[in-house]
Each structure stands twice: as C-alpha cells, then as structure tokens.
LUMLUMDREN-2810 file (N, C-alpha, C; in Angstrom, 1 decimal):
<atoms>
<atom><aa>X</aa><ch>A</ch><at>N</at><xx>-15.9</xx><yy>-24.9</yy><zz>-23.4</zz></atom>
<atom><aa>X</aa><ch>A</ch><at>CA</at><xx>-14.7</xx><yy>-24.2</yy><zz>-23.2</zz></atom>
<atom><aa>X</aa><ch>A</ch><at>C</at><xx>-13.5</xx><yy>-25.2</yy><zz>-23.3</zz></atom>
<atom><aa>X</aa><ch>A</ch><at>N</at><xx>-12.5</xx><yy>-24.9</yy><zz>-24.1</zz></atom>
<atom><aa>X</aa><ch>A</ch><at>CA</at><xx>-11.4</xx><yy>-25.8</yy><zz>-24.2</zz></atom>
<atom><aa>X</aa><ch>A</ch><at>C</at><xx>-10.4</xx><yy>-25.5</yy><zz>-23.2</zz></atom>
<atom><aa>X</aa><ch>A</ch><at>N</at><xx>-9.4</xx><yy>-26.3</yy><zz>-23.2</zz></atom>
<atom><aa>X</aa><ch>A</ch><at>CA</at><xx>-8.3</xx><yy>-26.3</yy><zz>-22.2</zz></atom>
<atom><aa>X</aa><ch>A</ch><at>C</at><xx>-7.5</xx><yy>-25.0</yy><zz>-22.2</zz></atom>
<atom><aa>X</aa><ch>A</ch><at>N</at><xx>-7.2</xx><yy>-24.5</yy><zz>-23.4</zz></atom>
<atom><aa>X</aa><ch>A</ch><at>CA</at><xx>-6.5</xx><yy>-23.2</yy><zz>-23.4</zz></atom>
<atom><aa>X</aa><ch>A</ch><at>C</at><xx>-7.2</xx><yy>-22.0</yy><zz>-22.8</zz></atom>
<atom><aa>X</aa><ch>A</ch><at>N</at><xx>-8.5</xx><yy>-22.0</yy><zz>-23.0</zz></atom>
<atom><aa>X</aa><ch>A</ch><at>CA</at><xx>-9.3</xx><yy>-20.9</yy><zz>-22.4</zz></atom>
<atom><aa>X</aa><ch>A</ch><at>C</at><xx>-9.3</xx><yy>-21.0</yy><zz>-20.9</zz></atom>
<atom><aa>X</aa><ch>A</ch><at>N</at><xx>-9.4</xx><yy>-22.2</yy><zz>-20.4</zz></atom>
<atom><aa>X</aa><ch>A</ch><at>CA</at><xx>-9.3</xx><yy>-22.4</yy><zz>-18.9</zz></atom>
<atom><aa>X</aa><ch>A</ch><at>C</at><xx>-8.0</xx><yy>-21.9</yy><zz>-18.4</zz></atom>
<atom><aa>X</aa><ch>A</ch><at>N</at><xx>-6.9</xx><yy>-22.2</yy><zz>-19.1</zz></atom>
<atom><aa>X</aa><ch>A</ch><at>CA</at><xx>-5.6</xx><yy>-21.8</yy><zz>-18.7</zz></atom>
<atom><aa>X</aa><ch>A</ch><at>C</at><xx>-5.5</xx><yy>-20.3</yy><zz>-18.7</zz></atom>
<atom><aa>X</aa><ch>A</ch><at>N</at><xx>-6.0</xx><yy>-19.7</yy><zz>-19.8</zz></atom>
<atom><aa>X</aa><ch>A</ch><at>CA</at><xx>-5.9</xx><yy>-18.2</yy><zz>-20.0</zz></atom>
<atom><aa>X</aa><ch>A</ch><at>C</at><xx>-6.7</xx><yy>-17.5</yy><zz>-18.9</zz></atom>
<atom><aa>X</aa><ch>A</ch><at>N</at><xx>-7.9</xx><yy>-18.0</yy><zz>-18.6</zz></atom>
<atom><aa>X</aa><ch>A</ch><at>CA</at><xx>-8.7</xx><yy>-17.4</yy><zz>-17.5</zz></atom>
<atom><aa>X</aa><ch>A</ch><at>C</at><xx>-8.0</xx><yy>-17.5</yy><zz>-16.2</zz></atom>
<atom><aa>X</aa><ch>A</ch><at>N</at><xx>-7.4</xx><yy>-18.7</yy><zz>-15.9</zz></atom>
<atom><aa>X</aa><ch>A</ch><at>CA</at><xx>-6.7</xx><yy>-18.9</yy><zz>-14.7</zz></atom>
<atom><aa>X</aa><ch>A</ch><at>C</at><xx>-5.5</xx><yy>-17.9</yy><zz>-14.5</zz></atom>
<atom><aa>X</aa><ch>A</ch><at>N</at><xx>-4.7</xx><yy>-17.8</yy><zz>-15.6</zz></atom>
<atom><aa>X</aa><ch>A</ch><at>CA</at><xx>-3.6</xx><yy>-16.9</yy><zz>-15.6</zz></atom>
<atom><aa>X</aa><ch>A</ch><at>C</at><xx>-4.1</xx><yy>-15.4</yy><zz>-15.4</zz></atom>
<atom><aa>X</aa><ch>A</ch><at>N</at><xx>-5.1</xx><yy>-15.0</yy><zz>-16.1</zz></atom>
<atom><aa>X</aa><ch>A</ch><at>CA</at><xx>-5.7</xx><yy>-13.7</yy><zz>-15.9</zz></atom>
<atom><aa>X</aa><ch>A</ch><at>C</at><xx>-6.2</xx><yy>-13.4</yy><zz>-14.5</zz></atom>
<atom><aa>X</aa><ch>A</ch><at>N</at><xx>-6.8</xx><yy>-14.5</yy><zz>-13.9</zz></atom>
<atom><aa>X</aa><ch>A</ch><at>CA</at><xx>-7.3</xx><yy>-14.3</yy><zz>-12.5</zz></atom>
<atom><aa>X</aa><ch>A</ch><at>C</at><xx>-6.1</xx><yy>-14.2</yy><zz>-11.6</zz></atom>
<atom><aa>X</aa><ch>A</ch><at>N</at><xx>-5.1</xx><yy>-15.0</yy><zz>-11.8</zz></atom>
<atom><aa>X</aa><ch>A</ch><at>CA</at><xx>-3.9</xx><yy>-14.9</yy><zz>-10.9</zz></atom>
<atom><aa>X</aa><ch>A</ch><at>C</at><xx>-3.2</xx><yy>-13.6</yy><zz>-11.0</zz></atom>
<atom><aa>X</aa><ch>A</ch><at>N</at><xx>-3.1</xx><yy>-13.0</yy><zz>-12.2</zz></atom>
<atom><aa>X</aa><ch>A</ch><at>CA</at><xx>-2.5</xx><yy>-11.7</yy><zz>-12.4</zz></atom>
<atom><aa>X</aa><ch>A</ch><at>C</at><xx>-3.4</xx><yy>-10.6</yy><zz>-11.7</zz></atom>
<atom><aa>X</aa><ch>A</ch><at>N</at><xx>-4.7</xx><yy>-10.7</yy><zz>-11.8</zz></atom>
<atom><aa>X</aa><ch>A</ch><at>CA</at><xx>-5.5</xx><yy>-9.7</yy><zz>-11.2</zz></atom>
<atom><aa>X</aa><ch>A</ch><at>C</at><xx>-5.4</xx><yy>-9.8</yy><zz>-9.7</zz></atom>
<atom><aa>X</aa><ch>A</ch><at>N</at><xx>-5.3</xx><yy>-11.0</yy><zz>-9.1</zz></atom>
<atom><aa>X</aa><ch>A</ch><at>CA</at><xx>-5.1</xx><yy>-11.1</yy><zz>-7.7</zz></atom>
<atom><aa>X</aa><ch>A</ch><at>C</at><xx>-3.8</xx><yy>-10.6</yy><zz>-7.2</zz></atom>
<atom><aa>X</aa><ch>A</ch><at>N</at><xx>-2.8</xx><yy>-10.8</yy><zz>-8.0</zz></atom>
<atom><aa>X</aa><ch>A</ch><at>CA</at><xx>-1.4</xx><yy>-10.3</yy><zz>-7.7</zz></atom>
<atom><aa>X</aa><ch>A</ch><at>C</at><xx>-1.4</xx><yy>-8.8</yy><zz>-7.7</zz></atom>
<atom><aa>X</aa><ch>A</ch><at>N</at><xx>-2.1</xx><yy>-8.2</yy><zz>-8.7</zz></atom>
<atom><aa>X</aa><ch>A</ch><at>CA</at><xx>-2.1</xx><yy>-6.7</yy><zz>-8.8</zz></atom>
<atom><aa>X</aa><ch>A</ch><at>C</at><xx>-2.9</xx><yy>-6.1</yy><zz>-7.7</zz></atom>
<atom><aa>X</aa><ch>A</ch><at>N</at><xx>-4.0</xx><yy>-6.8</yy><zz>-7.3</zz></atom>
<atom><aa>X</aa><ch>A</ch><at>CA</at><xx>-4.8</xx><yy>-6.3</yy><zz>-6.1</zz></atom>
<atom><aa>X</aa><ch>A</ch><at>C</at><xx>-4.0</xx><yy>-6.3</yy><zz>-4.9</zz></atom>
<atom><aa>X</aa><ch>A</ch><at>N</at><xx>-3.3</xx><yy>-7.4</yy><zz>-4.7</zz></atom>
<atom><aa>X</aa><ch>A</ch><at>CA</at><xx>-2.4</xx><yy>-7.6</yy><zz>-3.5</zz></atom>
<atom><aa>X</aa><ch>A</ch><at>C</at><xx>-1.3</xx><yy>-6.5</yy><zz>-3.4</zz></atom>
<atom><aa>X</aa><ch>A</ch><at>N</at><xx>-0.7</xx><yy>-6.3</yy><zz>-4.6</zz></atom>
<atom><aa>X</aa><ch>A</ch><at>CA</at><xx>0.3</xx><yy>-5.3</yy><zz>-4.7</zz></atom>
<atom><aa>X</aa><ch>A</ch><at>C</at><xx>-0.2</xx><yy>-3.9</yy><zz>-4.4</zz></atom>
<atom><aa>X</aa><ch>A</ch><at>N</at><xx>-1.4</xx><yy>-3.6</yy><zz>-4.9</zz></atom>
<atom><aa>X</aa><ch>A</ch><at>CA</at><xx>-2.0</xx><yy>-2.3</yy><zz>-4.7</zz></atom>
<atom><aa>X</aa><ch>A</ch><at>C</at><xx>-2.3</xx><yy>-2.1</yy><zz>-3.2</zz></atom>
<atom><aa>X</aa><ch>A</ch><at>N</at><xx>-2.8</xx><yy>-3.2</yy><zz>-2.5</zz></atom>
<atom><aa>X</aa><ch>A</ch><at>CA</at><xx>-3.1</xx><yy>-3.1</yy><zz>-1.1</zz></atom>
<atom><aa>X</aa><ch>A</ch><at>C</at><xx>-1.8</xx><yy>-2.9</yy><zz>-0.3</zz></atom>
<atom><aa>X</aa><ch>A</ch><at>N</at><xx>-0.7</xx><yy>-3.5</yy><zz>-0.7</zz></atom>
<atom><aa>X</aa><ch>A</ch><at>CA</at><xx>0.6</xx><yy>-3.3</yy><zz>0.0</zz></atom>
<atom><aa>X</aa><ch>A</ch><at>C</at><xx>1.1</xx><yy>-1.9</yy><zz>-0.2</zz></atom>
<atom><aa>X</aa><ch>A</ch><at>N</at><xx>0.9</xx><yy>-1.4</yy><zz>-1.4</zz></atom>
<atom><aa>X</aa><ch>A</ch><at>CA</at><xx>1.3</xx><yy>0.0</yy><zz>-1.6</zz></atom>
<atom><aa>X</aa><ch>A</ch><at>C</at><xx>0.5</xx><yy>1.0</yy><zz>-0.8</zz></atom>
<atom><aa>X</aa><ch>A</ch><at>N</at><xx>-0.8</xx><yy>0.7</yy><zz>-0.7</zz></atom>
<atom><aa>X</aa><ch>A</ch><at>CA</at><xx>-1.7</xx><yy>1.6</yy><zz>0.1</zz></atom>
<atom><aa>X</aa><ch>A</ch><at>C</at><xx>-1.3</xx><yy>1.6</yy><zz>1.6</zz></atom>
<atom><aa>X</aa><ch>A</ch><at>N</at><xx>-1.0</xx><yy>0.4</yy><zz>2.1</zz></atom>
<atom><aa>X</aa><ch>A</ch><at>CA</at><xx>-0.5</xx><yy>0.3</yy><zz>3.5</zz></atom>
<atom><aa>X</aa><ch>A</ch><at>C</at><xx>0.8</xx><yy>1.0</yy><zz>3.7</zz></atom>
<atom><aa>X</aa><ch>A</ch><at>N</at><xx>1.7</xx><yy>0.9</yy><zz>2.8</zz></atom>
<atom><aa>X</aa><ch>A</ch><at>CA</at><xx>3.0</xx><yy>1.5</yy><zz>2.9</zz></atom>
<atom><aa>X</aa><ch>A</ch><at>C</at><xx>2.8</xx><yy>3.0</yy><zz>2.9</zz></atom>
<atom><aa>X</aa><ch>A</ch><at>N</at><xx>2.0</xx><yy>3.5</yy><zz>2.0</zz></atom>
<atom><aa>X</aa><ch>A</ch><at>CA</at><xx>1.7</xx><yy>5.0</yy><zz>1.9</zz></atom>
<atom><aa>X</aa><ch>A</ch><at>C</at><xx>1.1</xx><yy>5.5</yy><zz>3.3</zz></atom>
<atom><aa>X</aa><ch>A</ch><at>N</at><xx>0.1</xx><yy>4.8</yy><zz>3.8</zz></atom>
<atom><aa>X</aa><ch>A</ch><at>CA</at><xx>-0.5</xx><yy>5.2</yy><zz>5.1</zz></atom>
<atom><aa>X</aa><ch>A</ch><at>C</at><xx>0.5</xx><yy>5.1</yy><zz>6.2</zz></atom>
<atom><aa>X</aa><ch>A</ch><at>N</at><xx>1.4</xx><yy>4.1</yy><zz>6.2</zz></atom>
<atom><aa>X</aa><ch>A</ch><at>CA</at><xx>2.4</xx><yy>4.1</yy><zz>7.2</zz></atom>
<atom><aa>X</aa><ch>A</ch><at>C</at><xx>3.4</xx><yy>5.3</yy><zz>7.1</zz></atom>
<atom><aa>X</aa><ch>A</ch><at>N</at><xx>3.8</xx><yy>5.6</yy><zz>5.9</zz></atom>
<atom><aa>X</aa><ch>A</ch><at>CA</at><xx>4.7</xx><yy>6.8</yy><zz>5.7</zz></atom>
<atom><aa>X</aa><ch>A</ch><at>C</at><xx>4.0</xx><yy>8.1</yy><zz>6.2</zz></atom>
<atom><aa>X</aa><ch>A</ch><at>N</at><xx>2.7</xx><yy>8.2</yy><zz>5.8</zz></atom>
<atom><aa>X</aa><ch>A</ch><at>CA</at><xx>2.0</xx><yy>9.4</yy><zz>6.2</zz></atom>
<atom><aa>X</aa><ch>A</ch><at>C</at><xx>1.9</xx><yy>9.5</yy><zz>7.7</zz></atom>
<atom><aa>X</aa><ch>A</ch><at>N</at><xx>1.6</xx><yy>8.3</yy><zz>8.4</zz></atom>
<atom><aa>X</aa><ch>A</ch><at>CA</at><xx>1.6</xx><yy>8.3</yy><zz>9.9</zz></atom>
<atom><aa>X</aa><ch>A</ch><at>C</at><xx>2.9</xx><yy>8.7</yy><zz>10.5</zz></atom>
<atom><aa>X</aa><ch>A</ch><at>N</at><xx>4.0</xx><yy>8.2</yy><zz>9.9</zz></atom>
<atom><aa>X</aa><ch>A</ch><at>CA</at><xx>5.3</xx><yy>8.5</yy><zz>10.4</zz></atom>
<atom><aa>X</aa><ch>A</ch><at>C</at><xx>5.6</xx><yy>10.0</yy><zz>10.2</zz></atom>
<atom><aa>X</aa><ch>A</ch><at>N</at><xx>5.2</xx><yy>10.6</yy><zz>9.1</zz></atom>
<atom><aa>X</aa><ch>A</ch><at>CA</at><xx>5.4</xx><yy>12.0</yy><zz>8.8</zz></atom>
<atom><aa>X</aa><ch>A</ch><at>C</at><xx>4.6</xx><yy>12.8</yy><zz>9.8</zz></atom>
<atom><aa>X</aa><ch>A</ch><at>N</at><xx>3.4</xx><yy>12.4</yy><zz>10.1</zz></atom>
<atom><aa>X</aa><ch>A</ch><at>CA</at><xx>2.5</xx><yy>13.2</yy><zz>11.0</zz></atom>
<atom><aa>X</aa><ch>A</ch><at>C</at><xx>3.1</xx><yy>13.2</yy><zz>12.4</zz></atom>
<atom><aa>X</aa><ch>A</ch><at>N</at><xx>3.7</xx><yy>12.0</yy><zz>12.8</zz></atom>
<atom><aa>X</aa><ch>A</ch><at>CA</at><xx>4.3</xx><yy>12.0</yy><zz>14.1</zz></atom>
<atom><aa>X</aa><ch>A</ch><at>C</at><xx>5.6</xx><yy>12.9</yy><zz>14.2</zz></atom>
<atom><aa>X</aa><ch>A</ch><at>N</at><xx>6.4</xx><yy>12.9</yy><zz>13.1</zz></atom>
<atom><aa>X</aa><ch>A</ch><at>CA</at><xx>7.6</xx><yy>13.7</yy><zz>13.1</zz></atom>
<atom><aa>X</aa><ch>A</ch><at>C</at><xx>7.2</xx><yy>15.2</yy><zz>13.1</zz></atom>
<atom><aa>X</aa><ch>A</ch><at>N</at><xx>6.2</xx><yy>15.6</yy><zz>12.3</zz></atom>
<atom><aa>X</aa><ch>A</ch><at>CA</at><xx>5.8</xx><yy>17.0</yy><zz>12.3</zz></atom>
<atom><aa>X</aa><ch>A</ch><at>C</at><xx>5.2</xx><yy>17.4</yy><zz>13.7</zz></atom>
<atom><aa>X</aa><ch>A</ch><at>N</at><xx>4.4</xx><yy>16.5</yy><zz>14.3</zz></atom>
<atom><aa>X</aa><ch>A</ch><at>CA</at><xx>3.9</xx><yy>16.8</yy><zz>15.6</zz></atom>
<atom><aa>X</aa><ch>A</ch><at>C</at><xx>5.0</xx><yy>17.0</yy><zz>16.6</zz></atom>
<atom><aa>X</aa><ch>A</ch><at>N</at><xx>6.0</xx><yy>16.1</yy><zz>16.6</zz></atom>
<atom><aa>X</aa><ch>A</ch><at>CA</at><xx>7.1</xx><yy>16.2</yy><zz>17.5</zz></atom>
<atom><aa>X</aa><ch>A</ch><at>C</at><xx>7.9</xx><yy>17.5</yy><zz>17.3</zz></atom>
<atom><aa>X</aa><ch>A</ch><at>N</at><xx>8.1</xx><yy>17.9</yy><zz>16.0</zz></atom>
<atom><aa>X</aa><ch>A</ch><at>CA</at><xx>8.8</xx><yy>19.1</yy><zz>15.7</zz></atom>
<atom><aa>X</aa><ch>A</ch><at>C</at><xx>8.0</xx><yy>20.3</yy><zz>16.2</zz></atom>
<atom><aa>X</aa><ch>A</ch><at>N</at><xx>6.7</xx><yy>20.3</yy><zz>16.0</zz></atom>
<atom><aa>X</aa><ch>A</ch><at>CA</at><xx>5.9</xx><yy>21.4</yy><zz>16.5</zz></atom>
<atom><aa>X</aa><ch>A</ch><at>C</at><xx>6.0</xx><yy>21.5</yy><zz>18.0</zz></atom>
<atom><aa>X</aa><ch>A</ch><at>N</at><xx>5.9</xx><yy>20.4</yy><zz>18.7</zz></atom>
<atom><aa>X</aa><ch>A</ch><at>CA</at><xx>6.0</xx><yy>20.4</yy><zz>20.2</zz></atom>
<atom><aa>X</aa><ch>A</ch><at>C</at><xx>7.4</xx><yy>20.9</yy><zz>20.6</zz></atom>
<atom><aa>X</aa><ch>A</ch><at>N</at><xx>8.4</xx><yy>20.4</yy><zz>19.9</zz></atom>
<atom><aa>X</aa><ch>A</ch><at>CA</at><xx>9.8</xx><yy>20.8</yy><zz>20.2</zz></atom>
<atom><aa>X</aa><ch>A</ch><at>C</at><xx>10.0</xx><yy>22.3</yy><zz>20.1</zz></atom>
<atom><aa>X</aa><ch>A</ch><at>N</at><xx>9.5</xx><yy>22.9</yy><zz>19.0</zz></atom>
<atom><aa>X</aa><ch>A</ch><at>CA</at><xx>9.6</xx><yy>24.3</yy><zz>18.7</zz></atom>
<atom><aa>X</aa><ch>A</ch><at>C</at><xx>8.7</xx><yy>25.1</yy><zz>19.7</zz></atom>
<atom><aa>X</aa><ch>A</ch><at>N</at><xx>7.6</xx><yy>24.6</yy><zz>20.1</zz></atom>
<atom><aa>X</aa><ch>A</ch><at>CA</at><xx>6.6</xx><yy>25.3</yy><zz>21.0</zz></atom>
<atom><aa>X</aa><ch>A</ch><at>C</at><xx>7.1</xx><yy>25.3</yy><zz>22.4</zz></atom>
<atom><aa>X</aa><ch>A</ch><at>N</at><xx>7.5</xx><yy>24.1</yy><zz>22.9</zz></atom>
<atom><aa>X</aa><ch>A</ch><at>CA</at><xx>7.8</xx><yy>24.0</yy><zz>24.3</zz></atom>
<atom><aa>X</aa><ch>A</ch><at>C</at><xx>9.3</xx><yy>23.7</yy><zz>24.6</zz></atom>
<atom><aa>X</aa><ch>A</ch><at>N</at><xx>10.1</xx><yy>23.5</yy><zz>23.6</zz></atom>
<atom><aa>X</aa><ch>A</ch><at>CA</at><xx>11.4</xx><yy>23.0</yy><zz>23.9</zz></atom>
<atom><aa>X</aa><ch>A</ch><at>C</at><xx>12.4</xx><yy>24.2</yy><zz>24.1</zz></atom>
<atom><aa>X</aa><ch>A</ch><at>N</at><xx>12.1</xx><yy>25.4</yy><zz>23.7</zz></atom>
<atom><aa>X</aa><ch>A</ch><at>CA</at><xx>13.1</xx><yy>26.4</yy><zz>23.8</zz></atom>
<atom><aa>X</aa><ch>A</ch><at>C</at><xx>12.8</xx><yy>27.3</yy><zz>24.9</zz></atom>
</atoms>
C-alpha cells in the first residue's frame, strides 16, 4: 500500500467518524425536542382538565 492510499483511507475514516457523530447529535436533538413537546402537551392537557 502506498502513501496516497493510506492518506485516502485515513480521510475516508475521518469523514465516516464525523458523519456518525453528526448523526448521533441529530438523534439526541430530536429526542430532546420530542421530550419537550411531550412535556408541553402533558402540561396543556393538565391545564385544560384541572385548570378551569
């Protein structure tokens, strides 16, 4: 394996790691937003049910 192939494999590996980390961050952000939405909906239901 020559030097250029090693560099190309290293770059490809780095890009793959970056994409995986970005996908993990997006998944965490989505779950956080869904949790916040669930809390808000639950609060609204409680407000409508017991607040008036």
